N, C-alpha and C positions, 0 to 999 in steps of 0.2 A: 098305590093308585095306578091304574093302567093309563098309558099314554094315549093321546088322541091320534089315530092314524088318518093321515090325509093323503090323497092321491092327486098328484098334479099331472096334467097331460104332458107327455114327452119328458118327464123327469122321474127320478127315482123316488120311491115313497120314503117319507121320513116320519119319525115319531117325535112329536113335540110333547114334552112333559109339562106338567102344570107349573113346575118351578122355573122352567126356562122361558125367558121373555121372548115374545115373537119378534121383537126388533133385532134380535141377535142374528137372525137368519136372512135378513133382507139384503139384497145386492145392489142397492141404489148407488149412484155416483156421488151423491152428497155425503154419504156415510164413509166412503172410501177415500175421499179427497183430503189432501193435507190442509191444515189450517193456513189460510192466507196471511202473509205479513203485510203490515201497512207500508205505505210508500215512505213514510218517515224512517221506519226501521231499515228499509233497503238502502236509503241514502246514507244513513249512519254507518252501515256495514261497508258500503263501497268506500266511504271516506276513510274508514279505519284501515282497509286494505291498501289504499293508496298511500297513507301515511307510513305504513310498514314498508312498502316498496321504496319510498323515498329515503327512509332511514337506512335501509340496507344498501342502497346506492351510495349514500353519503359515507357509510362505514367502509365500503369497498374502495371508494375514491381516496379516503384518508389512508387506508392501508397500502394503497398502490402509489402514494405520493413519493416521488423520488427525493433523494438527498440533494439539496441545493448546494451543499458545501463540498462534500467529498465525492459523491457519486459512486459508481461501481469500480471495482478493481480491474485494471487493464495492464497490459505489458509495460506501458510507459509509467504508470503510477507505481507499479511494483519495483521498477528500476531506480526510483528515487531513494536517496539515502535519508535515514532518520538519525538525528543526533544521539538519541538515547541508545540506539542499537550500535552506532559507530563507536561511541565512547565506552560501551560495556563489552566490546569485542576487541581485546588487545591483540597484538601481533602474535604469531605462533611462537612456541618455545624455541629459544635460541640454542643452536648446537655447534660445538667446536669442530673445526676441520680435522680430518684424520691425517696423521703423520706417520712416517715409517720408522724413525729412530726410537731407541728405547727411552732416551731422556725425554723426547717429545711425548711418548706414550705415558710416562710417569706424570709429566706436567698436565697432559690431557686428562688423566684421572682426577687430578686435583681440580682442574677447571670444571670437569663434569660434576664433581661434588659441590663446587661453588654454585654452578648453574642450577643444580637441583634445589639447593637451599634458597636460591633467588628466583624460583619459578613464578612466584607471585608478582615479581617485578620484571616483566619481559623486556624492559628497555635498559637493564643493567648489563654491563660488560665485566668479564673477569679481569682482575687487576693483579699485578705482580710487582715486587720491588725492582725487578729488572725490566726496564722499559725496552720494547723492541726497537731495533735500529737496523740499518743496512750492514753494520759491521759485526753484529752479535752472532755468535755461533749457536748458542743455546737461547732460545726465546720462548715466551709464552704463546701457545697457539691462539691465534686470533679468532674471535667469536663472530660468526656471520649468521644472520637470520635467514631462514629459507622461506619465510612467509611473504605475502604480498599485501600491501595495504588496500583499503577500499578505494582510495583515490589520492590525489595529490593537491596541495594548496597552490594558489596563485595560477590557476588554469593550466597546470602542467599536465600534458597529455601522456598517454602510455608509451607511445613511440619515443617521445622526447625523454621520458624517464629511463627507458631502456638504453638510450644513447648516453645519458649522463652517468648512470649507475653501473653499466656493464662495459661499455666501449671506452669511456674516458679513462678508467684505471689502467687498462692495457696500453693505451696511447701514452699516458703519463709515464709509465715504466719504460717504454721505448725511448721517450725523450730523455729521461734520466740516464739511461744506458749510453745514449749518444754523447751526453755531456761529460760523463765520468765512467772510467773503466772499472771503478770500484763497486759499482752497483751490481748486486746479484738479483737476477730476475725472480728466482724462487723465494727469496726473502722479501723483496720489495713489493711484489704483486699482492700478497695477502694484506700488506699494510695499506696499499692504495684501495683495496677492496673494502677494508674496514672504514676508511675515510668516506668512501662512497656510501657505505651502509649508514654511517652517522648522518650524512646529509639526507639520505632517503627517509630515515625515521623522523628527522626534523620537519621535512616537508610533507609527511604523511598526514592524512586527514584525522588519524587517531590522535595526533598531537595538536590539531587545530581547535577551532571553536565553532559555535553554531553558525556564525556568519560565513565562515569558509565553506561549511557544508551547504548552506543555502546558495552560495555562489557557484559551487560545483553542480548543484541541481539545476540552476538556471542555465549553466553551460550545456548540460545534457538536454534540457528542454529545447534550447535554441538549435542544437545540432539535430535533434529528432524531428523538428517541425519546419525547419527552414526549407524553402522551395529552391533556392539557389545558394551558392557559397556567399557568405557574408550577409545573408538575409536576417535582419534583426527587427523589422517593422511590419511584416505581414500579419494579418489577423490571427492566423494559426499560431505564430510564434508569440504574439502578445497574449493570447488566451492560455497558451501552455505556461508561460512565465507567471501569469497571474494565478494559475492553478497551483504552481509550486509555492508561491507566497501564501495563498489561501490555506493550503494544507499545513504549512509551517505555523501560521497564526492560529489555525484551529487547534493544533496540538498545544500551543501555548495557552490559549484561552481556556481549554478544558482543565488544565492544571492550575490556572490562576483565575478563579471565578470573578474576582473583584477588579480585574484589570479592564476598566471601562474604555480606556483610550485605545488599546489594541482591539477590543471588541468592535469599536466604531470603525477602525481601519479594516477589519475583516468584512464588515457589511459593505463598506465602500468598494472594496476589491471585488466582492461578489457581484455588485451591480455594474461595475465597470466591465467585468468579463461578460456579463449579460449584454451590455451595449455593443461590445466588439463582436460577439457572436451573432447578434441580430443584424448587424451591418453585413457580416459575411453571408448570412442567409439571403439577404436582398441581392447581393452582388453575385454570388455563386452558390446555389443550393446544394450542389454535389459536394463541393469542398466543405460546406457547412456540416453535412451529415457525416462525412468521413472524419472531420475534426471532433465531432461529438463522440463518435465511436472510440476514437483513440484516447480521448480524455475521460471516458467513462461517464459521460453526462447524457441525460435523456432530454428530448425536446421540451417536455413539460417543465423541466428545471430552468429552461431559458425563456420560453415563450409565455409561461404563466406569470402571475404576480408572485414575487419572491417575498416571503416573510421570514426574516432571520432574527 
């Protein structure tokens, strides 16, 4: 069947077949317009989009929530001692002093074999049936450790430890030589050094307990945050000491889930630290932000409601 040819003024001629409906070729706006949505559908879609945005904001807020207990790692928090690391890190392997005589070298070989067998016990000393004395010509070489402990008990500082364990043996030998002419400095000085070594190992934190390590951390916190010498009550010092105790209790609670008493103490310390830092913010905002940066805490961990 031949198509019907129609000529439109100002337009190209087109052929319309009998099978093609005439409505296909019209260009009216009603046919090209998109179907309109009802007002109800628009409101539902807007509400759904708003709920998705709110959920995304809530998830982002929860993911960015700071740690109320530990916070971020800083130079101060990394300098604190942990009991499990101190007790698992014994002093370095002990080494006997070198001597020049052949007898001493033979004895030194025996001592080295003994020290190799007792390498798992770093606090053991070589023993001999002949006890060393100031009158003995042949003696067992004294064993002195070359390692340094992590710290000392009873608030013993490093300069005081150097005075006791390095200077005192030499002074003791000089006093003995003044009292008696029979004292030989070459023989007596190693003996005094071994005595000082024994005292040094007794006072080392590796031979202490968890309480001594906590006291050492408190001393370090006080020295790091004090504003003047002897400052023990400024807000910075109080917050630093509370941070030390919070981290200690937190490690204990993580390993002892059913210890409800210490868990309550942990929550009380966290809120006490929050109170002290809020007071510092009111009195001096600059010191407040500096203290937070050094403790590794964020303002939200102090200003927001704490749920532990």
